[in-house]
N, C-alpha and C positions, 0 to 999 in steps of 0.2 A: 503493501499499500506506501507506501513511503516514496518509492521511484514515481509512481503515480504521480503522486501528488505533486513532486518536484515538474515532473515534466507538465503537469499542467498549469503549474506556477511561471515556467519557464516561457510556455507560450505566449502566458497572460502577458509575464514584461515584453518580450519580444512584439508583440500586435501592438502593445499600450505607445512603446515606443518609436516602431513604425507610424503609427496615425500620430504622434505628436510631430515626427519629422515633417509627414505626408502634410500638415497643418500650415507651419511655418515656412515649407519652401511656396507652397499654396498663396500665403499671404505675401511672401519677398515678388512671386512674382505679378502680384497682381500691383506690389505698390511702383515695381518695375514699371508696367503697364503703361498705368495712370502720369509717372514722369513722362512716357516718349509720346503718350499722343494727347493731344488738347479735348479738350470738352466737347468741344463745337464738333468736330469732326464727322460726328452721322448728322448733324444736322443738315435737312433738306433745304437747297436755298430756290427760290421760289423764281419757278422760269419766265423770262422774259416774255411779260406782256407786250400785246401791240398797244401803242401806246392810242389813247382814248382821244374818238375825232372831239374836235373844237362845241361846241354846243351850237356855233352859227350853222355849219354843217350838218348838224343834230338835227337842227329845227329845218331844215332845208329839205334831205332828205323824207322827214314825217309826212310835209307838207306836198313833197311830189306822188310821197305811196299814196296819201289824201285824195290827192288829186285824180290819180289812176283808179281810186276807189270810185270817186263819182264820175268818170268817165265812165265806167263797168255799166252804170246805173246800179249801184250797189248803195248809192249814197245819194240823196235830193239833197236841194241848194240848203236845205232851212239846218240838217242834219252837217253839212259842210263844213257851214259857216260856225257852228258851237261847237265842232272840235276843230277847225282852224285857229278860232280864237282861243281853246284850249292850248293848242302851242304855241301860240302866240305870245300870251299872257298868261306863265304858270305862276 
C-alpha cells in the first residue's frame, strides 16, 4: 500500500507542477501578444462612402421625378403643386 500511495502522490505533484507551469506560460504569452498588437488592430474601418450630393441637386432630382410622375398622369396638378411645395419649402 505505501508504494501505491507514493505513486499517487508523485502523480499529483507532477500534475500540479505541470498545471502551474502551463498557466505561467499562457500568462507570459498573453502579455507578449498584448504588447506586440495594438488594441485597435481589429477595429473595422468604415468603407469610404460616396459623397452625398449637395442639397440643390437633390431637390432638382426630386422635382424631376415629380415632373415625370405628373407627365405619366400619376399626379394631377393639385397633387403636383403640394408635393413641389414640400420639396422647395421643407
